[in-house]
C-alpha positions in Angstrom: -36.9 21.3 19.2 -37.2 22.1 15.6 -35.2 25.2 15.7 -32.4 23.3 17.0 -32.8 20.8 13.9 -32.9 23.5 11.5 -29.7 24.8 13.4 -28.0 21.5 12.9 -28.9 21.1 9.2 -27.8 24.9 8.6 -24.6 24.8 10.2 -21.6 24.3 7.6 -20.0 20.9 7.9 -16.4 20.4 9.1 -14.0 20.4 6.1 -10.3 20.3 6.7 -9.6 21.7 3.1 -10.1 25.6 2.8 -12.6 25.4 0.2 -16.2 26.7 0.3 -18.5 23.7 0.1 -21.9 24.1 -1.8 -24.8 25.0 0.2 -27.4 22.6 -2.1 -25.2 19.4 -0.9 -24.3 20.4 2.4 -20.8 18.5 2.5 -17.2 19.0 2.1 -17.2 18.3 -1.9 -13.3 18.5 -2.5 -12.7 16.0 0.3 -15.3 13.7 -0.7 -14.1 13.6 -4.2 -10.5 13.1 -3.2 -11.4 10.2 -0.6 -14.0 8.3 -3.1 -11.1 8.6 -6.2 -8.6 7.2 -4.0 -10.8 4.7 -2.7 -11.8 3.1 -5.9 -8.2 3.5 -7.4 -7.2 1.5 -4.1 -9.8 -1.3 -4.3 -9.5 -2.1 -7.7 -6.2 -2.0 -8.0 -5.2 -4.3 -5.4 -8.1 -6.6 -6.2 -6.4 -6.8 -9.8 -3.0 -7.9 -8.3 -4.5 -10.3 -5.9 -5.9 -11.9 -8.8 -2.9 -11.9 -11.0 -0.9 -13.6 -8.2 -3.3 -16.4 -8.1 -3.6 -16.8 -12.0 -0.1 -16.7 -12.6 2.1 -19.2 -10.8 5.2 -17.9 -12.0 5.1 -15.1 -9.8 5.0 -17.6 -6.8 8.0 -18.9 -7.4 10.0 -16.1 -5.7 9.6 -15.9 -2.2 9.2 -11.8 -2.1 5.6 -12.9 -3.5 4.5 -14.0 0.0 5.2 -10.0 1.2 4.1 -8.4 -2.2 0.7 -10.1 -1.5 0.7 -9.3 1.9 1.1 -5.7 1.4 -1.8 -6.2 -1.6 -4.2 -7.5 1.0 -3.0 -4.7 3.6 -3.6 -2.0 0.7 -7.0 -3.5 -0.5 -8.0 -3.2 3.5 -6.8 0.3 3.5 -8.9 1.2 0.5 -12.2 -0.7 2.1 -11.5 1.2 5.4 -11.4 4.5 3.5 -15.3 4.1 2.8 -15.8 4.9 6.6 -14.5 8.8 6.2 -16.1 9.0 2.6 -20.0 8.1 4.4 -19.2 10.3 7.4 -18.4 13.2 4.9 -21.7 12.2 3.2 -23.5 12.3 6.4 -24.3 8.7 6.4 -25.1 7.7 10.0 -22.2 5.8 11.6 -22.9 2.6 13.8 -20.4 4.0 16.7 -19.9 7.3 18.2 -17.5 9.7 16.1 -14.9 9.6 18.9 -14.8 5.6 18.8 -15.0 5.7 15.3 -12.2 8.1 14.5 -10.0 6.2 16.9 -10.5 2.7 15.1 -10.3 4.2 11.7 -7.2 5.8 12.6 -6.1 2.9 14.5 -6.7 0.3 11.6 -5.0 2.6 8.9 -2.1 3.0 11.1 -1.8 -1.1 11.7 -2.2 -1.5 7.7 0.2 0.8 6.5 2.7 -0.5 9.0 2.2 -4.1 7.8 3.1 -2.5 4.3 6.2 -0.8 5.7 7.6 -3.9 7.8 6.9 -5.9 4.6 9.3 -3.6 2.5 11.8 -4.1 5.0 11.6 -7.9 5.0 11.4 -7.6 1.2 15.0 -5.8 1.5 16.3 -8.4 3.9 15.1 -11.5 1.7 16.6 -10.0 -1.6 19.9 -9.0 0.7 19.9 -13.0 1.9 19.6 -14.3 -1.8 22.4 -12.2 -3.1 24.8 -12.6 0.0 24.1 -16.3 0.6 22.6 -17.7 -2.7 23.7 -21.3 -2.1 22.5 -21.7 1.4 19.2 -19.4 0.6 16.6 -22.2 0.0 17.5 -23.7 3.3 17.4 -20.3 5.3 14.2 -19.1 3.6 11.6 -21.6 3.7 7.9 -21.2 3.0 7.1 -22.1 6.6 9.3 -19.4 8.1 8.1 -16.7 5.6 4.3 -17.6 7.0 5.6 -16.9 10.5 7.4 -13.8 9.4 4.2 -12.5 7.9 2.1 -13.5 11.1 4.8 -11.6 13.4 4.6 -8.6 10.7 0.8 -8.3 11.8 1.2 -9.2 15.4 3.9 -6.4 15.9 2.2 -3.8 14.0 -1.2 -4.4 16.2 0.8 -4.3 19.2 3.1 -1.2 18.3 -0.3 1.4 17.8 -2.4 -0.4 20.8 -1.3 2.0 23.0 -3.5 4.7 21.2 -6.4 3.1 22.9 -4.8 3.8 26.3 -4.5 7.5 25.9 -1.0 7.7 24.9 -1.7 10.0 21.8 -3.0 10.0 18.3 -1.4 7.2 16.2 -1.6 9.2 13.2 -3.7 11.8 10.9 -5.9 9.3 9.1 -9.1 10.3 11.0 -8.4 14.1 10.9 -11.4 14.0 8.6 -13.9 13.5 11.5 -14.0 16.6 14.0 -13.8 14.9 16.9 -10.1 13.5 15.7 -8.8 16.6 14.5 -9.9 19.2 17.5 -10.2 16.7 20.4 -7.7 14.3 19.9 -4.0 15.7 20.6 -0.7 14.2 19.5 1.8 13.1 22.2 5.4 13.9 21.5 6.5 10.8 23.6 4.0 8.3 21.8 5.2 9.8 18.6 8.9 9.4 19.7 7.6 5.6 20.5 6.2 5.3 17.0 9.4 6.4 15.0 11.7 4.1 17.6 9.8 1.1 16.8 8.5 1.5 13.7 9.7 4.4 11.2 13.5 4.3 12.2 14.3 0.8 12.2 12.4 0.0 8.5 14.2 3.1 7.1 17.5 1.7 8.4 17.1 -2.0 7.4 15.8 -0.9 3.7 18.9 1.5 3.2 21.6 -0.9 4.8 20.0 -3.7 2.6 19.6 -2.1 -0.8 23.2 -0.4 -0.5 24.9 -3.5 -0.2 22.8 -5.4 -2.7 23.6 -2.6 -5.3 27.1 -2.6 -4.1 27.4 -6.3 -4.5 25.7 -6.1 -8.0 28.0 -3.5 -9.2 31.0 -5.8 -8.5 29.6 -8.8 -10.1 29.1 -6.7 -13.3 32.6 -5.4 -12.8 33.9 -9.2 -12.5 31.8 -10.1 -15.8 33.4 -7.3 -17.6 36.8 -8.2 -16.7 36.3 -11.9 -18.0 35.2 -10.7 -21.5 38.4 -10.7 -22.4 39.4 -13.8 -21.5 36.2 -16.0 -22.5 34.3 -16.6 -25.4 31.2 -14.6 -26.1 28.8 -17.7 -25.3 30.3 -17.7 -21.7 29.6 -14.1 -21.8 26.2 -14.4 -22.7 25.7 -16.9 -19.8 27.1 -15.0 -17.1 24.9 -11.9 -18.1 21.8 -13.8 -18.3 22.4 -15.1 -14.5 23.4 -12.0 -13.0 20.5 -9.7 -14.8 17.5 -11.5 -13.3 18.3 -10.9 -9.6 19.3 -7.2 -10.3 16.1 -6.1 -12.3 14.1 -7.9 -9.7 15.9 -5.8 -6.9 15.5 -2.8 -9.0 11.6 -3.4 -9.1 11.3 -3.7 -5.4 13.8 -0.6 -4.8 11.6 1.6 -6.8 8.3 0.3 -4.7 10.2 1.3 -1.5 11.3 4.6 -3.0 7.8 5.5 -4.0 6.6 4.5 -0.4 8.8 6.4 1.6 9.0 9.5 -1.0 4.9 9.5 -0.6 5.4 8.7 3.3 7.8 11.4 4.1 5.7 14.6 4.1 3.3 12.8 6.4 6.2 11.7 8.9 7.5 15.3 8.5 4.1 16.8 9.7 3.4 14.0 12.0 7.0 14.9 14.1 6.1 18.7 13.4 3.1 18.6 15.3 4.2 16.4 18.0 7.2 18.5 19.2 6.6 21.9 17.8 2.5 22.1 18.0 2.7 23.1 14.3 -1.1 22.4 13.0 -2.3 22.9 10.0 -5.8 21.4 8.5 -5.0 21.7 5.0 -1.6 20.0 5.4 -3.0 17.7 7.5 -5.3 16.3 5.0 -3.3 16.6 2.0 -0.3 15.0 3.7 -2.4 11.9 5.0 -3.9 10.8 1.7 -0.8 11.4 -0.4 0.7 8.9 1.8 -2.5 6.7 1.6 -2.4 7.1 -2.3 0.3 4.5 -1.8 -1.7 2.0 -1.7 -2.7 2.2 -5.1 1.1 3.2 -6.3 2.3 -0.2 -5.3 0.1 -1.7 -8.1 1.0 0.7 -10.9 5.0 -0.1 -10.6 4.8 -3.6 -9.9 2.5 -3.8 -13.1 4.9 -1.5 -15.3 8.1 -3.1 -14.2 7.8 -6.8 -13.7 7.5 -8.9 -17.2 5.8 -11.8 -15.3 3.2 -10.0 -13.8 2.5 -8.4 -17.3 2.0 -11.6 -18.7 -0.3 -12.6 -15.7 -2.4 -9.6 -16.3 -2.7 -10.2 -20.3 -3.7 -13.5 -19.1 -6.3 -12.4 -16.8 -7.8 -9.8 -19.0 -7.8 -12.5 -21.7 -9.6 -14.8 -19.5 -12.2 -12.0 -18.7 -12.6 -10.8 -22.4 -13.5 -14.5 -23.4 -16.2 -15.3 -20.5 -17.7 -11.7 -21.4 -17.9 -12.8 -25.1 -19.4 -16.5 -24.6 -22.5 -15.3 -23.3 -22.9 -12.9 -26.2 -22.0 -15.4 -28.9 -24.4 -18.0 -27.2 -27.1 -15.6 -27.6 -26.5 -14.8 -31.2 -26.4 -18.6 -31.9 -29.7 -19.6 -30.7 -31.9 -17.5 -33.0 -29.6 -19.5 -35.7 -30.5 -23.0 -34.2 -34.2 -22.2 -34.1 -34.0 -21.0 -37.6 -32.1 -24.5 -38.7 -34.9 -26.4 -37.1 -37.7 -25.0 -39.1 
């Protein structure tokens, strides 16, 4: 009995990256550092985004704020769920078996990233309607319809990956930090094709189609404005510029978020298709592409905070409120001895 325990303790841990671990701590140091670092960034960044949206009412004037907040909540849950592989790599006991933990973790992260992907597609549709049908936009896009759309996004995302529990195949490589996931849960080319046809391809097509037409229409508007400059006064020119610029700028912010999302997810999707179809397998590539894709959950916060001036104002207000709340207790403590001295 003691010999088996000693053998288990002395056996090297399962590490996806081909880097020597430290025998003194007996866990995959590099993997743990990467996952914990990303987890802290994702959780803290998305908590800030959620608080800013609640503290800045102007951000809620845009209908896209519904989808952006949905993405923020989904990304926050991604960060929280990433604590599971972190604890597993640190040899903390998990409440479920490794096989079930691996399946649940892979399913949850796949669903949450599907929510982000479909939300980005819905954002592009929303901006397309706003530019192509500005007069009827408020009647077409209502808060009630937006809430229904968000519920459909969550329901559809949970439904697409549900067959993974019925032995259709692996939904993704998020759980490959668990040994059972990496070695005993194979991918299936038909299930991978099913995911591509039901999620990746439609979302990418919608985004490409809508943003291509959005920028084409914006280009036509700027061309018309430049042609009117010879006919109208400078005042009307400035008014026209002010009307056309906000929509284009906001579309550019959303386009940056969408572009970064697909850039970070492209290596993961390519590896996913290669292993499903050609049987290619590489643990290092699996780990790096997976966590590069998951890092997008933090990149959304950075892009939005750097690109949106209204968000920056809300962030300043939030930081100012936090600073004043921190200063008040210290000021109260400093005033207490003075008041006592005055009474004496």
